[in-house]
PyMOL Python script that loads the backbone (N, CA, C, O; Angstrom):
from pymol import cmd

cmd.read_pdbstr("""\
ATOM      1  N   UNK A   1      59.508 -37.714 -33.634  1.00  0.00           N
ATOM      2  CA  UNK A   1      58.165 -38.278 -32.840  1.00  0.00           C
ATOM      3  C   UNK A   1      57.601 -37.949 -32.656  1.00  0.00           C
ATOM      4  O   UNK A   1      57.662 -36.766 -32.320  1.00  0.00           O
ATOM      5  N   UNK A   2      56.191 -38.783 -32.678  1.00  0.00           N
ATOM      6  CA  UNK A   2      54.980 -38.450 -32.286  1.00  0.00           C
ATOM      7  C   UNK A   2      54.852 -37.857 -30.977  1.00  0.00           C
ATOM      8  O   UNK A   2      55.826 -38.028 -30.243  1.00  0.00           O
ATOM      9  N   UNK A   3      53.940 -37.240 -30.540  1.00  0.00           N
ATOM     10  CA  UNK A   3      53.687 -37.149 -28.925  1.00  0.00           C
ATOM     11  C   UNK A   3      52.151 -37.099 -28.514  1.00  0.00           C
ATOM     12  O   UNK A   3      51.333 -37.007 -29.428  1.00  0.00           O
ATOM     13  N   UNK A   4      51.838 -37.138 -27.585  1.00  0.00           N
ATOM     14  CA  UNK A   4      50.264 -37.235 -26.819  1.00  0.00           C
ATOM     15  C   UNK A   4      50.104 -36.084 -26.641  1.00  0.00           C
ATOM     16  O   UNK A   4      51.141 -35.829 -26.030  1.00  0.00           O
ATOM     17  N   UNK A   5      49.177 -34.472 -26.766  1.00  0.00           N
ATOM     18  CA  UNK A   5      48.876 -33.698 -26.346  1.00  0.00           C
ATOM     19  C   UNK A   5      47.492 -33.718 -25.981  1.00  0.00           C
ATOM     20  O   UNK A   5      46.650 -34.493 -26.434  1.00  0.00           O
ATOM     21  N   UNK A   6      47.309 -32.802 -25.122  1.00  0.00           N
ATOM     22  CA  UNK A   6      45.915 -32.328 -24.238  1.00  0.00           C
ATOM     23  C   UNK A   6      46.048 -30.969 -24.637  1.00  0.00           C
ATOM     24  O   UNK A   6      46.983 -30.169 -24.674  1.00  0.00           O
ATOM     25  N   UNK A   7      44.125 -30.930 -25.093  1.00  0.00           N
ATOM     26  CA  UNK A   7      43.506 -29.430 -25.498  1.00  0.00           C
ATOM     27  C   UNK A   7      42.855 -29.434 -23.760  1.00  0.00           C
ATOM     28  O   UNK A   7      41.843 -29.943 -23.279  1.00  0.00           O
ATOM     29  N   UNK A   8      43.989 -28.601 -23.148  1.00  0.00           N
ATOM     30  CA  UNK A   8      42.840 -28.232 -21.749  1.00  0.00           C
ATOM     31  C   UNK A   8      41.690 -27.887 -21.314  1.00  0.00           C
ATOM     32  O   UNK A   8      41.032 -28.195 -20.320  1.00  0.00           O
ATOM     33  N   UNK A   9      41.460 -26.899 -22.581  1.00  0.00           N
ATOM     34  CA  UNK A   9      40.122 -25.717 -22.594  1.00  0.00           C
ATOM     35  C   UNK A   9      38.792 -26.893 -23.250  1.00  0.00           C
ATOM     36  O   UNK A   9      37.619 -26.565 -23.075  1.00  0.00           O
ATOM     37  N   UNK A  10      39.127 -28.250 -23.996  1.00  0.00           N
ATOM     38  CA  UNK A  10      38.183 -28.860 -24.141  1.00  0.00           C
ATOM     39  C   UNK A  10      38.099 -30.100 -22.933  1.00  0.00           C
ATOM     40  O   UNK A  10      36.988 -30.361 -22.471  1.00  0.00           O
ATOM     41  N   UNK A  11      39.337 -30.866 -22.431  1.00  0.00           N
ATOM     42  CA  UNK A  11      38.952 -31.983 -21.740  1.00  0.00           C
ATOM     43  C   UNK A  11      37.910 -31.695 -20.785  1.00  0.00           C
ATOM     44  O   UNK A  11      37.900 -30.557 -20.317  1.00  0.00           O
ATOM     45  N   UNK A  12      36.839 -32.698 -20.329  1.00  0.00           N
ATOM     46  CA  UNK A  12      36.293 -32.409 -19.202  1.00  0.00           C
ATOM     47  C   UNK A  12      36.652 -33.114 -18.059  1.00  0.00           C
ATOM     48  O   UNK A  12      36.000 -33.001 -17.022  1.00  0.00           O
ATOM     49  N   UNK A  13      37.518 -33.750 -18.141  1.00  0.00           N
ATOM     50  CA  UNK A  13      38.156 -34.227 -16.566  1.00  0.00           C
ATOM     51  C   UNK A  13      37.699 -35.773 -15.910  1.00  0.00           C
ATOM     52  O   UNK A  13      37.641 -36.182 -14.750  1.00  0.00           O
ATOM     53  N   UNK A  14      37.319 -36.603 -17.642  1.00  0.00           N
ATOM     54  CA  UNK A  14      36.206 -37.287 -16.888  1.00  0.00           C
ATOM     55  C   UNK A  14      37.005 -38.802 -16.613  1.00  0.00           C
ATOM     56  O   UNK A  14      36.343 -39.811 -16.367  1.00  0.00           O
ATOM     57  N   UNK A  15      38.454 -38.823 -16.685  1.00  0.00           N
ATOM     58  CA  UNK A  15      39.582 -39.760 -15.909  1.00  0.00           C
ATOM     59  C   UNK A  15      39.633 -40.865 -16.722  1.00  0.00           C
ATOM     60  O   UNK A  15      40.357 -41.742 -16.250  1.00  0.00           O
ATOM     61  N   UNK A  16      38.964 -41.227 -18.113  1.00  0.00           N
ATOM     62  CA  UNK A  16      39.429 -42.144 -18.764  1.00  0.00           C
ATOM     63  C   UNK A  16      40.938 -42.287 -19.462  1.00  0.00           C
ATOM     64  O   UNK A  16      41.531 -43.356 -19.605  1.00  0.00           O
ATOM     65  N   UNK A  17      41.317 -41.276 -19.773  1.00  0.00           N
ATOM     66  CA  UNK A  17      42.624 -41.069 -20.242  1.00  0.00           C
ATOM     67  C   UNK A  17      43.857 -41.437 -19.329  1.00  0.00           C
ATOM     68  O   UNK A  17      44.881 -41.963 -19.765  1.00  0.00           O
ATOM     69  N   UNK A  18      43.647 -41.116 -18.077  1.00  0.00           N
ATOM     70  CA  UNK A  18      44.990 -42.016 -17.123  1.00  0.00           C
ATOM     71  C   UNK A  18      44.031 -43.348 -16.557  1.00  0.00           C
ATOM     72  O   UNK A  18      44.823 -44.216 -16.188  1.00  0.00           O
ATOM     73  N   UNK A  19      43.186 -43.620 -16.441  1.00  0.00           N
ATOM     74  CA  UNK A  19      42.539 -45.072 -16.364  1.00  0.00           C
ATOM     75  C   UNK A  19      43.297 -46.005 -17.623  1.00  0.00           C
ATOM     76  O   UNK A  19      43.824 -47.103 -17.443  1.00  0.00           O
ATOM     77  N   UNK A  20      43.231 -45.485 -18.554  1.00  0.00           N
ATOM     78  CA  UNK A  20      43.605 -46.242 -19.298  1.00  0.00           C
ATOM     79  C   UNK A  20      44.911 -46.449 -19.345  1.00  0.00           C
ATOM     80  O   UNK A  20      45.546 -47.480 -19.122  1.00  0.00           O
ATOM     81  N   UNK A  21      45.421 -44.917 -19.788  1.00  0.00           N
ATOM     82  CA  UNK A  21      47.806 -44.963 -19.952  1.00  0.00           C
ATOM     83  C   UNK A  21      47.922 -44.039 -18.696  1.00  0.00           C
ATOM     84  O   UNK A  21      48.033 -42.814 -18.745  1.00  0.00           O
ATOM     85  N   UNK A  22      47.875 -44.894 -17.433  1.00  0.00           N
ATOM     86  CA  UNK A  22      48.323 -44.221 -16.497  1.00  0.00           C
ATOM     87  C   UNK A  22      49.488 -43.274 -16.212  1.00  0.00           C
ATOM     88  O   UNK A  22      49.459 -42.188 -15.632  1.00  0.00           O
ATOM     89  N   UNK A  23      51.071 -44.280 -17.039  1.00  0.00           N
ATOM     90  CA  UNK A  23      52.298 -43.663 -17.185  1.00  0.00           C
ATOM     91  C   UNK A  23      52.126 -42.698 -18.146  1.00  0.00           C
ATOM     92  O   UNK A  23      53.091 -41.943 -18.029  1.00  0.00           O
ATOM     93  N   UNK A  24      51.219 -42.212 -19.275  1.00  0.00           N
ATOM     94  CA  UNK A  24      51.110 -41.134 -19.882  1.00  0.00           C
ATOM     95  C   UNK A  24      50.709 -39.608 -19.015  1.00  0.00           C
ATOM     96  O   UNK A  24      51.188 -38.481 -18.883  1.00  0.00           O
ATOM     97  N   UNK A  25      49.223 -40.595 -18.428  1.00  0.00           N
ATOM     98  CA  UNK A  25      48.499 -38.819 -18.180  1.00  0.00           C
ATOM     99  C   UNK A  25      47.706 -39.387 -17.075  1.00  0.00           C
ATOM    100  O   UNK A  25      47.472 -40.541 -16.718  1.00  0.00           O
ATOM    101  N   UNK A  26      47.209 -37.690 -16.448  1.00  0.00           N
ATOM    102  CA  UNK A  26      47.145 -37.825 -15.207  1.00  0.00           C
ATOM    103  C   UNK A  26      46.118 -36.495 -15.467  1.00  0.00           C
ATOM    104  O   UNK A  26      46.018 -35.759 -16.449  1.00  0.00           O
ATOM    105  N   UNK A  27      45.269 -36.503 -13.937  1.00  0.00           N
ATOM    106  CA  UNK A  27      44.548 -35.526 -13.573  1.00  0.00           C
ATOM    107  C   UNK A  27      44.881 -34.117 -13.336  1.00  0.00           C
ATOM    108  O   UNK A  27      44.149 -34.114 -12.346  1.00  0.00           O
ATOM    109  N   UNK A  28      45.228 -33.195 -13.354  1.00  0.00           N
ATOM    110  CA  UNK A  28      45.844 -31.983 -12.732  1.00  0.00           C
ATOM    111  C   UNK A  28      45.291 -31.545 -11.795  1.00  0.00           C
ATOM    112  O   UNK A  28      44.108 -31.801 -11.573  1.00  0.00           O
ATOM    113  N   UNK A  29      45.802 -31.009 -11.256  1.00  0.00           N
ATOM    114  CA  UNK A  29      44.775 -29.830 -10.082  1.00  0.00           C
ATOM    115  C   UNK A  29      43.882 -29.283 -10.214  1.00  0.00           C
ATOM    116  O   UNK A  29      43.237 -28.765  -9.303  1.00  0.00           O
ATOM    117  N   UNK A  30      43.530 -29.252 -11.778  1.00  0.00           N
ATOM    118  CA  UNK A  30      42.491 -28.038 -11.863  1.00  0.00           C
ATOM    119  C   UNK A  30      41.141 -28.750 -12.594  1.00  0.00           C
ATOM    120  O   UNK A  30      40.075 -28.320 -13.034  1.00  0.00           O
ATOM    121  N   UNK A  31      41.930 -30.392 -12.451  1.00  0.00           N
ATOM    122  CA  UNK A  31      40.928 -31.421 -12.658  1.00  0.00           C
ATOM    123  C   UNK A  31      40.788 -31.754 -13.975  1.00  0.00           C
ATOM    124  O   UNK A  31      39.654 -32.180 -14.197  1.00  0.00           O
ATOM    125  N   UNK A  32      41.660 -31.720 -15.153  1.00  0.00           N
ATOM    126  CA  UNK A  32      41.672 -31.804 -16.530  1.00  0.00           C
ATOM    127  C   UNK A  32      42.844 -32.604 -16.986  1.00  0.00           C
ATOM    128  O   UNK A  32      43.835 -32.395 -16.286  1.00  0.00           O
ATOM    129  N   UNK A  33      42.977 -33.233 -17.698  1.00  0.00           N
ATOM    130  CA  UNK A  33      44.561 -34.370 -18.299  1.00  0.00           C
ATOM    131  C   UNK A  33      45.341 -33.570 -18.648  1.00  0.00           C
ATOM    132  O   UNK A  33      45.269 -32.615 -19.422  1.00  0.00           O
ATOM    133  N   UNK A  34      46.315 -34.090 -17.894  1.00  0.00           N
ATOM    134  CA  UNK A  34      47.342 -33.338 -18.657  1.00  0.00           C
ATOM    135  C   UNK A  34      48.636 -34.225 -19.106  1.00  0.00           C
ATOM    136  O   UNK A  34      48.436 -35.311 -18.561  1.00  0.00           O
ATOM    137  N   UNK A  35      49.740 -34.297 -19.756  1.00  0.00           N
ATOM    138  CA  UNK A  35      50.717 -35.659 -20.269  1.00  0.00           C
ATOM    139  C   UNK A  35      51.714 -35.419 -18.743  1.00  0.00           C
ATOM    140  O   UNK A  35      52.170 -34.414 -18.198  1.00  0.00           O
ATOM    141  N   UNK A  36      51.750 -36.742 -18.457  1.00  0.00           N
ATOM    142  CA  UNK A  36      52.744 -36.362 -17.626  1.00  0.00           C
ATOM    143  C   UNK A  36      54.388 -37.015 -18.252  1.00  0.00           C
ATOM    144  O   UNK A  36      55.448 -36.570 -17.812  1.00  0.00           O
ATOM    145  N   UNK A  37      54.327 -38.045 -19.256  1.00  0.00           N
ATOM    146  CA  UNK A  37      55.399 -38.471 -19.721  1.00  0.00           C
ATOM    147  C   UNK A  37      54.852 -39.297 -21.249  1.00  0.00           C
ATOM    148  O   UNK A  37      54.513 -40.472 -21.387  1.00  0.00           O
ATOM    149  N   UNK A  38      54.915 -38.293 -22.182  1.00  0.00           N
ATOM    150  CA  UNK A  38      54.728 -38.532 -24.120  1.00  0.00           C
ATOM    151  C   UNK A  38      55.231 -40.384 -24.198  1.00  0.00           C
ATOM    152  O   UNK A  38      54.761 -41.064 -25.110  1.00  0.00           O
ATOM    153  N   UNK A  39      55.891 -40.826 -23.489  1.00  0.00           N
ATOM    154  CA  UNK A  39      55.925 -42.112 -23.780  1.00  0.00           C
ATOM    155  C   UNK A  39      55.872 -43.298 -22.715  1.00  0.00           C
ATOM    156  O   UNK A  39      56.367 -44.417 -22.850  1.00  0.00           O
ATOM    157  N   UNK A  40      55.283 -42.885 -21.813  1.00  0.00           N
ATOM    158  CA  UNK A  40      54.577 -43.321 -20.675  1.00  0.00           C
ATOM    159  C   UNK A  40      53.967 -44.992 -20.583  1.00  0.00           C
ATOM    160  O   UNK A  40      53.903 -45.874 -19.727  1.00  0.00           O
ATOM    161  N   UNK A  41      53.608 -44.819 -21.911  1.00  0.00           N
ATOM    162  CA  UNK A  41      52.983 -46.267 -22.086  1.00  0.00           C
ATOM    163  C   UNK A  41      53.076 -46.286 -23.709  1.00  0.00           C
ATOM    164  O   UNK A  41      53.523 -45.376 -24.408  1.00  0.00           O
ATOM    165  N   UNK A  42      52.573 -47.479 -24.132  1.00  0.00           N
ATOM    166  CA  UNK A  42      52.937 -48.153 -25.660  1.00  0.00           C
ATOM    167  C   UNK A  42      51.885 -46.973 -26.913  1.00  0.00           C
ATOM    168  O   UNK A  42      50.701 -46.637 -26.947  1.00  0.00           O
ATOM    169  N   UNK A  43      52.562 -46.804 -27.393  1.00  0.00           N
ATOM    170  CA  UNK A  43      51.776 -46.463 -28.612  1.00  0.00           C
ATOM    171  C   UNK A  43      50.577 -46.769 -28.652  1.00  0.00           C
ATOM    172  O   UNK A  43      49.769 -45.841 -28.598  1.00  0.00           O
ATOM    173  N   UNK A  44      50.091 -48.127 -28.757  1.00  0.00           N
ATOM    174  CA  UNK A  44      48.694 -48.779 -28.754  1.00  0.00           C
ATOM    175  C   UNK A  44      47.770 -48.380 -27.849  1.00  0.00           C
ATOM    176  O   UNK A  44      46.614 -48.071 -28.136  1.00  0.00           O
ATOM    177  N   UNK A  45      48.331 -48.376 -26.568  1.00  0.00           N
ATOM    178  CA  UNK A  45      47.542 -47.868 -25.353  1.00  0.00           C
ATOM    179  C   UNK A  45      47.485 -46.293 -25.593  1.00  0.00           C
ATOM    180  O   UNK A  45      46.315 -45.995 -25.832  1.00  0.00           O
ATOM    181  N   UNK A  46      48.201 -45.327 -25.615  1.00  0.00           N
ATOM    182  CA  UNK A  46      47.953 -44.565 -25.990  1.00  0.00           C
ATOM    183  C   UNK A  46      46.805 -43.961 -27.015  1.00  0.00           C
ATOM    184  O   UNK A  46      45.988 -43.111 -26.663  1.00  0.00           O
ATOM    185  N   UNK A  47      46.862 -44.436 -28.114  1.00  0.00           N
ATOM    186  CA  UNK A  47      45.845 -44.314 -29.074  1.00  0.00           C
ATOM    187  C   UNK A  47      44.852 -44.859 -28.607  1.00  0.00           C
ATOM    188  O   UNK A  47      43.931 -44.593 -29.378  1.00  0.00           O
ATOM    189  N   UNK A  48      44.457 -45.530 -27.714  1.00  0.00           N
ATOM    190  CA  UNK A  48      43.140 -45.865 -27.215  1.00  0.00           C
ATOM    191  C   UNK A  48      42.707 -45.040 -26.335  1.00  0.00           C
ATOM    192  O   UNK A  48      41.489 -44.863 -26.308  1.00  0.00           O
ATOM    193  N   UNK A  49      43.373 -44.466 -25.584  1.00  0.00           N
ATOM    194  CA  UNK A  49      43.403 -43.298 -24.833  1.00  0.00           C
ATOM    195  C   UNK A  49      42.946 -42.423 -25.150  1.00  0.00           C
ATOM    196  O   UNK A  49      42.132 -41.822 -24.449  1.00  0.00           O
ATOM    197  N   UNK A  50      43.486 -41.858 -26.883  1.00  0.00           N
ATOM    198  CA  UNK A  50      42.748 -40.763 -27.631  1.00  0.00           C
ATOM    199  C   UNK A  50      41.575 -41.310 -27.989  1.00  0.00           C
ATOM    200  O   UNK A  50      40.610 -40.705 -27.523  1.00  0.00           O
ATOM    201  N   UNK A  51      41.315 -42.256 -28.662  1.00  0.00           N
ATOM    202  CA  UNK A  51      39.917 -42.646 -29.294  1.00  0.00           C
ATOM    203  C   UNK A  51      38.995 -43.224 -28.037  1.00  0.00           C
ATOM    204  O   UNK A  51      37.992 -43.885 -28.305  1.00  0.00           O
ATOM    205  N   UNK A  52      39.387 -42.938 -26.566  1.00  0.00           N
ATOM    206  CA  UNK A  52      37.937 -42.967 -25.834  1.00  0.00           C
ATOM    207  C   UNK A  52      37.777 -41.814 -25.006  1.00  0.00           C
ATOM    208  O   UNK A  52      36.729 -41.683 -24.373  1.00  0.00           O
ATOM    209  N   UNK A  53      38.892 -40.771 -24.917  1.00  0.00           N
ATOM    210  CA  UNK A  53      37.994 -39.381 -25.091  1.00  0.00           C
ATOM    211  C   UNK A  53      37.221 -39.190 -25.361  1.00  0.00           C
ATOM    212  O   UNK A  53      37.278 -39.202 -26.591  1.00  0.00           O
ATOM    213  N   UNK A  54      35.728 -38.823 -24.871  1.00  0.00           N
ATOM    214  CA  UNK A  54      34.431 -38.121 -25.299  1.00  0.00           C
ATOM    215  C   UNK A  54      34.751 -36.961 -26.147  1.00  0.00           C
ATOM    216  O   UNK A  54      34.847 -36.933 -27.374  1.00  0.00           O
ATOM    217  N   UNK A  55      34.842 -36.379 -25.626  1.00  0.00           N
ATOM    218  CA  UNK A  55      35.228 -34.560 -26.412  1.00  0.00           C
ATOM    219  C   UNK A  55      36.320 -34.697 -27.262  1.00  0.00           C
ATOM    220  O   UNK A  55      36.604 -33.572 -27.674  1.00  0.00           O
ATOM    221  N   UNK A  56      37.216 -35.707 -27.813  1.00  0.00           N
ATOM    222  CA  UNK A  56      38.230 -35.499 -28.330  1.00  0.00           C
ATOM    223  C   UNK A  56      39.397 -34.460 -28.008  1.00  0.00           C
ATOM    224  O   UNK A  56      39.960 -33.643 -28.736  1.00  0.00           O
ATOM    225  N   UNK A  57      39.560 -34.777 -26.668  1.00  0.00           N
ATOM    226  CA  UNK A  57      40.651 -33.412 -26.417  1.00  0.00           C
ATOM    227  C   UNK A  57      41.893 -34.049 -26.331  1.00  0.00           C
ATOM    228  O   UNK A  57      42.716 -33.447 -25.641  1.00  0.00           O
ATOM    229  N   UNK A  58      42.333 -35.315 -26.941  1.00  0.00           N
ATOM    230  CA  UNK A  58      43.813 -35.647 -27.158  1.00  0.00           C
ATOM    231  C   UNK A  58      44.116 -36.133 -28.493  1.00  0.00           C
ATOM    232  O   UNK A  58      43.524 -37.030 -29.093  1.00  0.00           O
ATOM    233  N   UNK A  59      45.133 -35.422 -28.902  1.00  0.00           N
ATOM    234  CA  UNK A  59      45.595 -35.842 -29.956  1.00  0.00           C
ATOM    235  C   UNK A  59      46.980 -35.916 -29.936  1.00  0.00           C
ATOM    236  O   UNK A  59      47.698 -35.522 -29.017  1.00  0.00           O
ATOM    237  N   UNK A  60      47.440 -36.584 -31.279  1.00  0.00           N
ATOM    238  CA  UNK A  60      49.098 -36.486 -31.634  1.00  0.00           C
ATOM    239  C   UNK A  60      49.828 -35.193 -32.052  1.00  0.00           C
ATOM    240  O   UNK A  60      49.250 -34.408 -32.803  1.00  0.00           O
ATOM    241  N   UNK A  61      50.796 -34.992 -31.699  1.00  0.00           N
ATOM    242  CA  UNK A  61      51.783 -33.890 -31.997  1.00  0.00           C
ATOM    243  C   UNK A  61      53.027 -34.075 -32.712  1.00  0.00           C
ATOM    244  O   UNK A  61      53.971 -34.432 -32.007  1.00  0.00           O
ATOM    245  N   UNK A  62      53.237 -33.927 -33.870  1.00  0.00           N
ATOM    246  CA  UNK A  62      54.553 -34.396 -34.745  1.00  0.00           C
ATOM    247  C   UNK A  62      56.288 -33.959 -33.789  1.00  0.00           C
ATOM    248  O   UNK A  62      57.367 -34.245 -34.307  1.00  0.00           O
TER     249      UNK A  62
END
""", "prot")
cmd.dss("prot")
cmd.show_as("cartoon", "prot")
cmd.util.cbc("prot")
cmd.orient("prot")
């Protein structure tokens, strides 16, 4: 099963992914995105968050 992962070194903390997929992503205490539940939203919603990331910090991991 694939799951979303965030490259926290690349993430700028723009907040788009938790806005789009709040069940899957949040901004952590460092102000960067983190996965809180890999199945927190449906795959299409998570893909929309991945596609919306301005620095391409989110990807799928098998």
